[in-house]
C-alpha positions in Angstrom: 176.7 141.0 141.6 179.9 143.0 142.0 178.7 144.2 145.3 178.1 140.6 146.5 181.6 139.5 145.5 183.1 142.5 147.2 181.2 141.6 150.3 182.4 138.0 150.3 186.0 139.2 149.8 185.7 141.5 152.8 184.0 138.9 155.0 186.5 136.1 154.4 189.7 136.7 156.3 193.0 137.1 154.4 194.5 134.0 156.2 191.8 131.8 154.5 192.8 133.2 151.1 196.5 132.4 151.8 195.7 128.9 153.0 193.6 128.1 150.0 196.3 129.4 147.7 198.9 127.3 149.5 196.8 124.2 149.2 196.4 124.7 145.4 200.2 125.3 145.1 201.0 122.1 147.1 198.6 120.0 145.0 200.1 121.4 141.8 203.6 120.6 143.0 202.6 117.0 144.0 201.1 116.5 140.6 204.2 117.8 138.8 206.5 115.7 140.9 204.4 112.6 140.0 204.5 113.4 136.3 208.2 114.3 136.1 211.0 111.7 136.3 214.6 112.2 135.5 215.9 110.6 132.2 217.8 107.4 132.3 221.5 107.6 131.9 223.0 105.6 129.0 226.4 104.4 130.2 227.4 103.1 126.8 226.9 106.5 125.0 230.1 108.4 124.5 230.3 112.2 124.1 233.0 114.2 122.3 235.9 115.6 124.2 238.7 117.9 123.2 241.7 115.9 122.1 245.2 117.4 122.5 247.8 115.8 120.3 251.2 117.2 119.2 250.4 120.6 120.7 247.1 120.9 118.8 243.6 120.6 120.1 241.1 118.6 118.0 237.4 118.8 118.4 234.7 116.2 117.9 236.8 113.2 119.0 235.2 110.2 120.6 237.1 107.7 122.6 235.6 104.2 122.4 237.2 101.7 124.8 234.7 99.0 125.8 232.4 96.7 124.0 229.0 98.2 123.2 230.0 101.8 123.5 228.6 104.1 120.8 228.5 107.7 119.6 225.6 109.4 117.8 226.4 112.3 115.5 223.5 114.7 114.7 222.9 115.9 111.2 224.5 119.1 110.0 222.3 122.1 109.5 224.8 124.1 107.3 224.8 121.3 104.6 228.5 120.9 104.8 230.4 117.7 105.5 231.9 117.5 108.9 234.7 115.3 110.2 234.3 113.4 113.4 237.0 111.1 114.7 236.5 107.9 116.7 239.6 106.4 118.5 240.2 103.0 119.9 242.9 102.2 122.6 244.8 99.0 122.3 245.1 96.2 124.8 248.3 94.3 125.7 249.4 91.4 123.6 248.3 88.0 125.0 248.4 84.5 123.6 244.9 83.9 125.1 243.6 86.6 122.8 244.9 84.9 119.7 241.5 84.9 117.9 240.2 88.2 119.4 239.0 90.9 117.1 237.5 94.4 117.3 235.5 96.5 114.8 233.5 99.7 114.5 230.2 99.5 112.8 228.6 102.6 111.3 224.8 102.9 111.0 224.2 105.3 108.1 221.4 104.8 105.6 223.1 106.4 102.6 226.6 106.0 101.0 227.4 109.7 101.2 230.4 109.6 103.4 234.2 109.5 103.4 236.3 107.4 105.7 239.9 108.0 106.8 241.9 105.6 109.0 245.1 106.3 110.8 247.1 105.6 114.0 246.1 108.9 115.6 243.9 111.9 115.3 246.6 114.0 113.5 247.1 111.5 110.7 243.3 111.3 110.2 243.1 115.1 109.9 246.0 115.1 107.5 244.3 112.5 105.3 241.0 114.5 105.3 242.8 117.7 104.3 244.7 115.9 101.6 241.6 114.4 100.1 239.6 117.6 99.7 240.8 118.0 96.1 241.0 114.3 95.3 238.3 111.9 94.1 240.0 108.5 94.5 238.6 107.9 98.0 235.0 107.9 96.9 235.6 105.6 93.9 237.0 102.6 95.7 234.6 99.6 95.3 235.5 98.1 98.7 234.1 100.9 100.8 232.4 99.4 103.9 230.4 100.5 106.9 232.2 98.0 109.2 235.8 98.8 110.0 238.0 95.9 111.2 240.5 96.9 113.9 243.4 95.1 115.5 242.8 94.8 119.3 246.5 95.3 119.9 247.0 98.6 118.0 245.8 102.1 118.5 243.7 103.3 115.7 241.5 106.3 114.8 238.7 106.4 112.2 237.5 109.7 110.7 234.0 109.9 109.1 233.1 112.9 107.1 229.5 113.5 106.2 226.6 115.8 106.8 224.0 113.2 107.7 223.2 111.7 111.1 224.8 108.4 111.9 225.8 106.1 114.8 229.0 104.2 115.2 229.4 101.3 117.7 232.4 99.5 119.0 232.1 95.7 118.6 234.5 93.3 120.4 234.8 89.5 120.1 237.0 87.6 122.5 236.9 84.6 120.2 236.1 85.2 116.6 235.0 81.9 115.3 235.5 82.9 111.7 239.2 83.4 112.4 239.3 80.0 114.2 237.9 78.4 111.0 240.5 80.2 108.8 243.4 79.1 111.0 242.3 75.4 111.1 241.5 75.5 107.3 245.0 76.8 106.6 246.7 74.2 108.7 244.6 71.4 107.1 245.3 72.7 103.6 249.1 72.8 104.3 249.2 69.2 105.5 246.8 67.9 102.8 248.3 69.7 99.9 250.5 66.8 98.7 247.3 64.6 98.5 244.9 67.3 97.2 247.1 68.4 94.3 247.0 64.8 92.9 243.3 64.4 93.4 241.1 64.6 90.3 238.0 65.8 92.1 239.9 68.6 93.8 241.3 69.6 90.4 237.9 69.9 88.8 236.4 71.7 91.8 239.3 74.2 91.9 239.0 74.9 88.2 235.3 75.5 88.3 235.6 77.8 91.3 238.3 79.9 89.6 236.1 80.1 86.6 233.2 81.4 88.6 235.2 83.9 90.6 237.6 85.2 87.9 235.7 84.7 84.7 236.3 88.3 83.6 240.0 88.1 84.3 240.3 84.8 82.4 238.4 86.2 79.4 240.8 89.1 79.4 243.7 86.7 79.4 242.2 84.7 76.5 241.7 87.9 74.5 245.3 88.9 75.2 246.6 85.5 73.8 244.2 85.7 70.8 245.2 89.2 69.7 248.9 88.9 70.9 248.9 92.2 72.7 251.4 93.4 75.3 250.5 93.9 78.9 251.3 97.7 78.6 248.7 98.2 75.8 244.9 98.3 76.2 245.1 94.9 77.8 246.5 96.5 81.0 243.4 98.7 81.2 241.2 95.7 80.6 242.9 93.8 83.4 242.4 96.7 85.8 238.7 97.0 84.8 238.3 93.3 85.2 239.7 93.3 88.7 237.6 96.4 89.5 234.4 94.6 88.4 235.3 91.4 90.3 236.1 93.3 93.5 232.9 95.4 93.3 230.8 92.3 92.7 232.3 90.5 95.6 231.8 93.3 98.1 228.3 94.0 96.9 227.2 90.4 96.6 224.3 90.9 99.0 222.7 93.5 96.6 222.7 90.9 93.8 221.1 88.2 95.9 217.8 90.0 96.0 214.7 89.0 94.0 215.5 91.6 91.3 218.9 90.0 90.4 218.8 86.5 91.7 217.8 85.0 88.3 220.8 86.7 86.7 223.1 85.4 89.4 221.9 81.8 89.0 222.2 82.1 85.2 225.8 83.4 85.5 226.7 80.5 87.9 225.3 77.9 85.5 226.9 79.2 82.4 230.3 80.0 83.9 230.3 76.7 85.7 229.6 74.6 82.6 232.2 76.5 80.5 234.8 76.1 83.3 234.1 72.4 83.5 234.4 72.0 79.8 237.8 73.8 79.8 239.1 71.8 82.7 237.9 68.6 81.1 239.5 69.4 77.8 242.9 70.3 79.5 242.7 67.3 81.9 244.4 67.1 85.3 248.2 67.8 85.3 250.5 64.8 85.0 253.9 66.4 84.9 255.6 65.8 88.3 257.1 69.3 88.3 253.7 70.9 87.6 252.2 68.9 90.5 255.0 70.1 92.8 254.4 73.7 91.8 250.7 73.3 92.5 251.5 71.8 95.9 253.9 74.5 96.8 251.4 77.2 95.7 248.7 75.6 97.9 251.0 75.5 100.9 252.0 79.1 100.3 248.3 80.1 100.3 247.7 78.1 103.5 250.6 79.8 105.3 249.2 83.2 104.3 245.8 82.1 105.7 247.4 81.1 109.0 249.3 84.4 109.3 246.3 86.5 108.4 243.9 84.6 110.6 244.9 86.4 113.7 245.8 89.9 114.8 248.4 88.5 117.1 251.0 88.6 114.3 254.0 87.3 116.3 252.1 84.2 117.4 250.6 83.5 114.0 254.0 84.0 112.3 255.6 81.6 114.8 253.0 79.1 114.1 253.6 79.3 110.3 257.4 79.0 110.8 256.8 75.9 113.0 254.7 74.3 110.3 257.5 75.0 107.7 260.2 73.6 110.0 258.3 70.5 110.8 257.5 69.9 107.1 261.3 70.3 106.2 262.4 67.6 108.6 262.9 64.2 106.7 260.2 61.6 107.3 262.7 59.0 108.3 264.1 61.2 111.1 260.7 61.9 112.4 259.8 58.2 112.3 263.0 57.3 114.1 262.4 59.8 116.9 258.8 58.8 117.2 259.9 55.1 117.6 262.5 55.9 120.2 259.9 58.0 122.2 257.4 55.2 122.1 260.0 52.6 123.2 261.3 54.8 126.1 258.1 56.4 127.5 255.3 54.1 126.2 256.7 50.6 126.5 254.0 48.1 125.6 253.1 45.5 128.2 254.0 42.2 126.5 252.9 39.0 128.2 255.1 36.0 127.5 253.6 32.6 127.0 254.6 29.5 128.8 255.5 26.3 126.9 252.2 24.7 127.6 250.3 27.9 126.5 252.5 28.1 123.4 251.7 24.5 122.4 248.0 24.9 123.1 247.8 28.1 121.0 249.8 26.5 118.2 247.6 23.5 118.1 244.4 25.6 118.1 245.6 28.0 115.4 246.8 25.2 113.2 243.5 23.4 113.4 241.7 26.6 112.7 243.8 27.4 109.6 243.3 23.8 108.3 239.5 24.2 108.6 239.6 27.5 106.7 241.7 25.8 104.0 239.2 22.9 103.7 236.3 25.4 103.4 238.1 27.4 100.7 239.0 24.2 98.7 235.3 23.1 98.8 234.1 26.5 97.5 233.8 27.3 93.7 236.3 30.2 94.1 239.2 27.8 94.6 238.9 26.2 91.1 239.4 22.6 92.3 240.0 21.1 88.8 242.7 23.6 88.0 244.3 22.9 91.4 244.2 19.1 91.0 246.2 19.2 87.8 249.1 20.8 89.6 249.3 18.3 92.5 251.4 15.2 92.7 248.8 13.2 94.6 245.3 14.4 93.8 243.8 11.5 95.7 245.4 12.6 99.0 244.1 16.2 98.3 240.6 14.8 97.9 240.9 12.8 101.1 242.0 16.0 102.9 239.0 17.9 101.7 236.7 15.1 102.8 238.0 15.2 106.3 241.1 13.1 106.5 244.2 14.3 108.5 246.7 16.4 106.6 249.5 14.1 107.8 249.8 10.4 107.2 250.8 7.9 109.9 254.2 7.4 108.2 254.9 11.1 108.2 254.0 11.3 111.9 256.3 8.4 112.7 259.1 9.8 110.6 258.8 13.2 112.4 258.9 11.6 115.8 261.9 9.4 114.9 263.8 12.4 113.5 263.1 14.4 116.6 264.3 11.5 118.8 267.5 10.9 116.8 268.3 14.6 116.7 268.1 14.8 120.5 270.4 11.7 120.8 272.9 13.2 118.3 273.0 16.4 120.2 273.6 14.6 123.5 276.4 12.6 121.8 278.0 15.6 120.4 278.0 17.3 123.8 279.6 14.2 125.5 282.3 14.1 122.8 283.1 17.7 123.3 283.3 17.3 127.1 285.7 14.3 126.7 287.9 16.2 124.3 288.1 19.2 126.7 289.0 16.8 129.6 291.9 15.2 127.6 293.3 18.6 126.7 293.3 19.6 130.3 295.1 16.4 131.3 297.8 17.0 128.7 
């Protein structure tokens, strides 16, 4: 067998071996080129770059500038927390971006992380170094995985953790929630004088405060009952109450699951009933000064809503000042200016009536009013017997109701005679005046 293979190898020329090997190599290359394709490039993914600031180079800094850009941080293998910084560059102020907003959203399954926010990378690094021996940062109840940013300010966010996570830049040209807050604040400002005197609004506000601030209100009642100072144990109770209220508010989604929903519904029912009972017992305010204080407090809250509803602080502050200035102008002055503007620029097109049209319209309207009067007098609502006792001539009133004219022939003749005599007297007076003037001129 070996001799046969050796013979074949000697018989077949070397060029045939080379061609066969070349064919196999070409086929392999074609197969590999078909199976291999270059990976797609993700244009939104951002990689870290060295960041030089104040003469110092910072590592692991990611620059997010456009909507949808993101950065993925791999997990640490050394089991130590690592700080990565994500920076956002501001855009110029523009009134067209009054309701614009930006945010960075972090996708991290656990809560094992620390966040530091500053205007630049150096401040973030300083905060991280200062918190190495502190515990206050990890105990705040309002820790969130979505960081609100002002589109008009440079900001850097540092995240320190050992786990893998992704952080994405989100941008909204018009944030509809901010639009709702602005409009709600303006409506509350102008409706405050009416709402503060509305009984339904009084009960609704009282019940809402009871639901949201029940723990704080219980602490206040305990302070009044035991007559304790604010600097005693009551101060600690107030701090704990605010902590519980804030923690519950920022973790409300966790309590709306099937595990806690029955407790949440029970709390709303009990707190709502107790709040309604307290508000009902106290009753709505009746003192004018108390009502004025409530109105001013509502207007102050509405102004804060308007100012905080936009990251364009100069524009929102100007809007609030305009509202205050307009409210301070007396109503009589605004009404007078409005009337003058309407008279000058919006003159109504008044059509004058001719004498014939005036007489025709007067006759028609008089006849219509007399028919309405007859119909009313015939109805039970007019109390005809009581009306008859007050009239000088009940018989004439009865004839009028049955369809007789409202004027007698004698009254018509007297009116016509009076009109005729009045015209003659006027003509006589004018003649006498003319004659007297002529005599004076001759003298």
